[in-house]
C-alpha positions in Angstrom: 23.3 -36.6 -33.1 20.5 -34.1 -33.4 18.5 -33.7 -36.6 15.6 -31.4 -37.7 12.6 -32.4 -39.7 11.2 -29.1 -41.0 10.6 -26.9 -37.9 10.8 -29.9 -35.5 14.2 -30.5 -33.9 14.8 -34.0 -32.6 17.0 -34.6 -29.5 18.7 -37.3 -31.5 18.5 -39.1 -34.8 16.7 -42.3 -33.7 13.1 -42.8 -34.6 10.5 -45.4 -33.7 8.9 -46.7 -36.9 5.1 -46.8 -37.4 4.1 -50.5 -36.8 0.5 -51.5 -37.3 -1.0 -52.9 -34.1 2.2 -52.2 -32.2 3.2 -48.6 -31.9 0.2 -47.5 -29.8 0.5 -45.0 -27.0 2.0 -47.4 -24.3 4.6 -48.6 -26.8 5.5 -45.0 -27.8 5.9 -43.9 -24.3 8.2 -46.8 -23.5 10.4 -46.1 -26.5 10.5 -42.4 -25.7 11.7 -43.3 -22.3 14.2 -45.6 -23.9 15.8 -42.7 -25.8 13.9 -42.3 -29.1 14.2 -38.9 -30.6 10.9 -39.2 -32.4 8.1 -41.7 -32.0 5.5 -42.6 -34.7 1.9 -43.8 -34.4 0.8 -47.0 -36.1 -0.7 -46.3 -39.5 -4.2 -44.7 -39.3 -6.9 -44.9 -42.0 -7.7 -41.5 -43.5 -11.1 -42.8 -44.5 -11.7 -44.0 -40.9 -10.9 -40.5 -39.6 -12.9 -38.6 -42.1 -15.9 -40.9 -41.7 -15.9 -40.6 -37.9 -14.9 -44.1 -36.8 -14.6 -43.9 -33.0 -12.0 -46.6 -33.0 -9.9 -44.8 -35.6 -10.3 -41.4 -33.9 -9.0 -43.0 -30.6 -5.7 -43.8 -32.4 -5.0 -40.0 -32.5 -4.8 -39.9 -28.7 -1.5 -38.7 -27.4 0.2 -37.2 -24.4 2.9 -34.5 -24.0 5.3 -37.1 -22.5 5.8 -38.6 -26.0 6.5 -35.4 -27.9 7.6 -34.9 -30.5 5.1 -37.2 -32.2 4.6 -38.2 -35.8 1.2 -39.5 -36.9 1.1 -41.7 -40.0 -2.0 -41.9 -42.2 -2.8 -43.9 -45.3 -5.2 -43.4 -48.2 -5.4 -42.6 -51.9 -8.0 -39.9 -52.3 -6.4 -36.5 -52.2 -9.5 -34.7 -50.7 -9.9 -37.4 -48.0 -6.2 -37.3 -47.2 -6.2 -33.6 -46.9 -9.1 -33.6 -44.5 -7.5 -36.4 -42.5 -4.3 -34.4 -42.4 -6.2 -31.4 -40.9 -7.6 -33.7 -38.3 -4.1 -35.0 -37.4 -2.7 -31.5 -37.1 -5.7 -30.4 -35.0 -5.0 -33.4 -32.7 -1.6 -32.0 -31.9 0.8 -34.0 -34.0 4.2 -32.5 -34.5 4.8 -34.2 -37.8 2.4 -35.9 -40.4 3.7 -39.0 -42.2 2.1 -40.6 -45.2 2.4 -44.4 -45.8 3.8 -45.3 -49.2 5.0 -48.7 -48.1 2.3 -51.0 -46.7 1.9 -53.9 -49.1 -1.0 -55.6 -47.3 -3.5 -56.6 -50.0 -6.5 -54.8 -48.5 -4.6 -51.6 -48.4 -3.0 -51.9 -51.8 -6.2 -52.7 -53.6 -7.6 -49.3 -52.5 -4.7 -47.6 -54.2 -3.1 -46.7 -50.9 0.2 -47.7 -49.3 2.7 -49.3 -51.6 0.2 -48.9 -54.5 1.2 -45.2 -54.6 4.8 -46.3 -55.4 3.6 -47.3 -58.9 1.3 -44.3 -59.5 3.4 -41.2 -59.4 0.5 -39.0 -60.7 -1.8 -40.0 -57.8 1.1 -39.8 -55.4 1.7 -36.2 -56.5 -2.0 -35.3 -56.2 -2.2 -36.7 -52.7 1.0 -34.9 -51.6 0.0 -31.6 -53.1 -3.4 -31.8 -51.4 -2.0 -32.7 -48.0 0.8 -30.1 -48.3 -1.8 -27.4 -49.0 -4.0 -28.6 -46.1 -1.4 -28.4 -43.2 1.6 -26.4 -42.2 3.2 -29.0 -39.8 6.2 -30.9 -41.2 5.2 -33.5 -43.7 7.1 -36.8 -44.4 6.6 -40.0 -46.3 7.8 -43.5 -45.7 8.5 -45.5 -48.9 9.8 -48.8 -50.0 12.0 -49.7 -53.0 8.8 -50.0 -55.1 7.6 -53.1 -56.9 10.9 -54.0 -58.5 14.4 -54.3 -57.0 15.9 -51.6 -59.2 14.7 -48.8 -56.9 13.6 -46.7 -59.8 10.1 -46.2 -58.4 11.6 -45.1 -55.1 13.8 -42.6 -56.8 10.9 -41.2 -58.7 8.5 -40.9 -55.8 11.2 -39.4 -53.6 11.8 -36.7 -56.2 8.1 -36.1 -56.6 7.7 -35.8 -52.8 10.5 -33.3 -52.5 9.0 -31.2 -55.2 5.6 -31.3 -53.4 7.2 -29.9 -50.3 7.8 -32.8 -48.0 10.3 -32.2 -45.2 11.9 -35.7 -45.0 11.7 -39.1 -46.7 12.1 -42.4 -44.9 13.4 -45.3 -47.1 12.8 -49.0 -46.3 14.8 -50.5 -49.2 12.8 -53.7 -49.7 10.3 -54.2 -52.5 6.6 -54.3 -51.8 6.6 -58.0 -52.5 9.4 -58.8 -50.1 7.5 -57.7 -47.0 10.1 -58.2 -44.3 11.9 -61.1 -46.0 15.3 -61.0 -47.6 17.8 -58.2 -47.0 17.3 -54.5 -47.2 19.3 -52.9 -50.0 20.9 -50.1 -48.0 22.6 -48.7 -51.1 19.3 -47.4 -52.3 19.1 -45.2 -49.2 22.4 -43.7 -50.2 21.3 -43.2 -53.8 18.2 -41.3 -52.7 20.1 -39.2 -50.2 22.5 -38.1 -52.9 19.5 -36.8 -55.0 17.5 -35.0 -52.3 18.0 -31.8 -50.3 15.6 -32.8 -47.5 16.8 -35.3 -44.8 16.6 -39.0 -45.8 15.9 -41.4 -43.0 17.2 -45.0 -43.2 15.1 -48.0 -42.2 15.5 -51.8 -42.5 17.7 -54.5 -40.9 18.8 -52.5 -37.9 18.7 -55.2 -35.2 21.5 -53.9 -33.0 23.1 -50.5 -32.2 26.1 -51.3 -34.4 23.8 -51.8 -37.4 22.5 -48.2 -37.0 26.0 -46.8 -36.9 27.0 -48.8 -40.0 23.9 -47.7 -41.9 24.6 -44.0 -41.2 28.2 -44.5 -42.2 27.4 -46.4 -45.4 24.5 -44.3 -46.6 24.9 -40.9 -45.1 21.3 -40.9 -43.9 20.3 -38.1 -41.5 18.6 -40.5 -39.1 17.7 -44.1 -38.5 14.2 -45.6 -38.0 13.8 -48.7 -35.9 10.8 -51.0 -36.1 10.8 -54.7 -35.2 14.1 -54.4 -33.2 12.4 -52.1 -30.8 9.6 -54.6 -29.9 10.4 -55.6 -26.4 13.7 -53.6 -26.6 12.9 -49.9 -26.2 16.4 -49.3 -24.9 17.9 -49.7 -28.4 17.4 -46.0 -29.1 19.4 -44.8 -26.2 22.1 -47.4 -27.0 22.4 -46.2 -30.6 22.8 -42.6 -29.4 25.3 -43.7 -26.8 27.3 -45.6 -29.5 27.2 -42.6 -31.8 28.4 -40.1 -29.1 30.7 -42.2 -26.9 31.7 -45.2 -28.9 30.1 -47.6 -26.5 26.8 -48.5 -24.8 25.8 -50.5 -21.8 23.5 -53.5 -21.5 20.1 -53.3 -20.0 19.9 -54.2 -16.3 17.3 -56.6 -14.9 16.0 -53.7 -12.8 15.5 -51.5 -15.9 13.7 -54.4 -17.7 11.4 -55.0 -14.8 10.5 -51.3 -14.5 9.8 -51.0 -18.2 7.6 -54.1 -18.2 5.6 -52.8 -15.2 5.2 -49.4 -16.8 4.1 -51.0 -20.1 1.6 -53.2 -18.3 0.1 -50.3 -16.3 0.0 -48.0 -19.4 -1.7 -50.7 -21.5 -4.4 -51.3 -18.9 -4.9 -47.5 -18.5 -5.3 -47.1 -22.3 -7.6 -50.0 -23.0 -9.2 -50.9 -19.7 -8.5 -54.1 -17.7 -10.3 -56.6 -19.9 -8.9 -55.6 -23.3 -5.6 -54.5 -21.8 -4.9 -57.8 -20.1 -5.9 -59.6 -23.3 -3.1 -57.7 -25.1 -0.6 -58.2 -22.3 -1.0 -62.0 -22.5 1.1 -62.0 -25.6 2.9 -58.6 -25.5 4.7 -59.0 -22.1 6.5 -61.9 -23.6 8.3 -59.6 -26.0 10.5 -58.3 -23.2 11.8 -61.7 -22.1 12.8 -63.2 -25.4 16.0 -65.1 -25.0 16.0 -64.8 -21.2 16.2 -67.7 -18.8 12.7 -68.7 -17.6 11.2 -66.7 -20.5 9.2 -69.5 -21.8 7.8 -70.3 -18.3 6.9 -66.6 -18.0 5.0 -66.6 -21.3 3.1 -69.7 -20.4 2.2 -68.2 -17.0 0.6 -65.0 -18.4 -1.7 -66.7 -20.9 -4.7 -66.2 -18.7 -4.1 -62.8 -17.2 -7.2 -61.2 -15.9 -6.0 -58.1 -14.0 -3.3 -55.5 -13.8 -2.4 -56.8 -10.4 -1.8 -60.3 -11.8 0.4 -58.9 -14.6 2.5 -56.9 -12.2 2.8 -59.9 -9.8 3.9 -62.1 -12.7 6.6 -59.6 -13.7 7.9 -59.4 -10.2 7.9 -63.2 -9.8 9.8 -63.6 -13.0 12.6 -61.3 -12.0 12.7 -62.5 -8.4 13.2 -66.0 -9.7 15.9 -64.9 -12.1 17.7 -63.1 -9.3 17.5 -66.1 -7.0 18.9 -68.3 -9.8 21.8 -66.0 -10.3 22.5 -66.1 -6.6 22.5 -69.9 -6.7 19.1 -70.4 -4.9 17.2 -71.9 -7.8 
């Protein structure tokens, strides 16, 4: 199910959500290989970019293999956001996204993230400044707002369209909910009915069937997957298969092993062996949740020191699983 965001045409209507601390380059590459039509960076501080933070600048790094790529920034100062937007465009992003949904206190207290949901005037100033600054497609990701009515989301979505955004992603939970409770999908449909630009639905998609149901119930142009893609990058291809053929296949052990090996190697390549292995000690466990011997695997990787150790642990896990299936455990 292809969809376009401004001038960028996606191969299908599945999108990896921006997840702080999660959707780095290795994760994006994995989800792209898993079938995602678009991948998004983790949220990046506009202030950090403009003030020359090396750590923040490193978050802009990308590779052609993950294209098309959306980079998300957050901030509240129109001039700073405009300059950061220019930096994002210069770095080669295909799409620029602005965060209107983060409800973490240290972000909200600066007027950024979900704080913009209750300040339409500032939101408009930010969007106008950014729209003037760059020509690449511009999107925003919003929540319901600070109340369950969704009125703030409806207002901000209209403001955004008037400012020239090319798509709006809706996560229909309030800022106070975080990820608790249930997402009110009906709000996605209400916003879609009022906008001319594509509306992307997000929230409570944990299986391919949920994505199909969301699209049917809301009429959204695309679906965005966040937490359900952690350790499960195949969900994007499964959703597209379900849309187009009415069915999808399960992930094979060989596919899971290969993905884990690729993720381990990409993480070490991106961060170096010391930092990369520190990350892998917890992140490789994502891929074996619910699997036999998964807890044993997670325990065994707590002290990884090298890429070779990580790859050996992955192979040992799958060799053990295969032996058990063949009755040799």
